[in-house]
C-alpha positions in Angstrom: 79.1 113.6 100.0 82.6 114.9 100.5 85.5 114.1 98.3 88.7 115.1 99.2 92.2 114.1 97.5 94.3 117.1 98.0 95.3 116.3 101.1 97.6 113.9 100.9 98.1 112.8 97.5 101.3 114.1 97.1 102.9 113.6 100.5 102.0 111.4 103.1 102.8 114.1 105.8 99.7 116.5 105.3 97.6 114.4 106.8 98.1 115.0 110.6 97.5 119.2 109.1 93.9 118.5 108.4 93.3 116.8 111.8 91.6 120.0 113.5 89.5 120.4 110.1 87.8 116.7 110.8 87.8 117.4 114.4 86.2 120.8 114.0 83.6 118.9 111.4 82.4 116.2 113.7 81.9 118.4 116.8 79.9 120.2 114.8 78.1 117.9 114.0 77.9 116.8 117.3 76.6 120.0 118.6 74.0 120.4 116.0 72.6 117.0 116.9 73.3 115.5 113.2 75.8 113.2 114.7 72.6 111.6 116.3 70.9 110.2 113.1 73.7 110.3 110.5 75.3 107.4 109.2 79.2 108.6 108.5 81.8 106.4 105.7 85.3 107.3 105.9 86.9 105.4 103.0 89.8 105.8 100.9 90.6 104.3 97.5 94.2 103.6 97.9 97.0 105.0 100.9 99.9 107.3 99.7 101.5 105.5 96.8 104.4 107.0 96.1 108.2 107.1 96.8 110.0 105.0 99.8 106.5 104.3 101.5 105.2 101.6 99.0 108.4 99.4 99.5 107.4 99.1 103.0 105.2 96.5 105.1 102.7 99.2 106.0 103.1 100.7 102.4 102.1 97.6 100.7 99.1 96.7 103.5 98.0 99.9 102.7 97.4 100.0 99.3 95.9 96.6 99.1 93.7 97.4 102.1 92.2 101.1 102.2 90.9 102.7 105.0 87.2 102.2 105.9 85.4 103.6 108.6 81.5 103.9 109.5 80.1 105.8 112.3 76.9 104.5 113.3 74.3 107.0 115.3 73.9 105.4 118.9 70.2 104.5 118.1 70.8 102.3 115.4 71.5 99.6 117.4 68.2 99.4 119.1 66.3 100.6 115.8 67.8 98.5 113.8 69.5 95.3 115.6 69.8 92.8 112.8 71.8 95.7 111.0 74.0 96.5 113.8 74.9 92.9 114.5 75.6 92.2 110.6 77.7 95.5 110.9 79.7 94.1 114.0 80.0 90.6 112.5 81.5 92.1 109.0 83.9 94.9 111.3 86.0 91.3 111.5 85.8 90.3 107.8 87.8 91.0 105.1 85.3 93.5 103.1 86.0 95.6 100.1 84.3 99.3 99.2 82.3 96.9 96.3 80.5 95.3 99.2 79.9 98.4 100.5 78.1 99.5 97.0 76.3 96.4 97.0 74.9 96.9 100.8 74.0 100.4 100.1 
């Protein structure tokens, strides 16, 4: 579990400054083979929530629909077919982090 809130909490522009950190993280997981047997969830509780950004359409949507990505290992589909199909189906539905909690 990794909890990072300082990157974009106070300004919207710092996110791109940390792209290389995340890129290195995923490249290391791939090089070690860890990515082949690990499910990774990337999520947020809200987007940047200060200033003029909030009055934009994007700002309102991001505040109400926080980011959620799941990185699924390549062999998950063949090993857990039903669960994989459920993930695909639910990826097209409005779900919340509470749904993730119940699933886990």
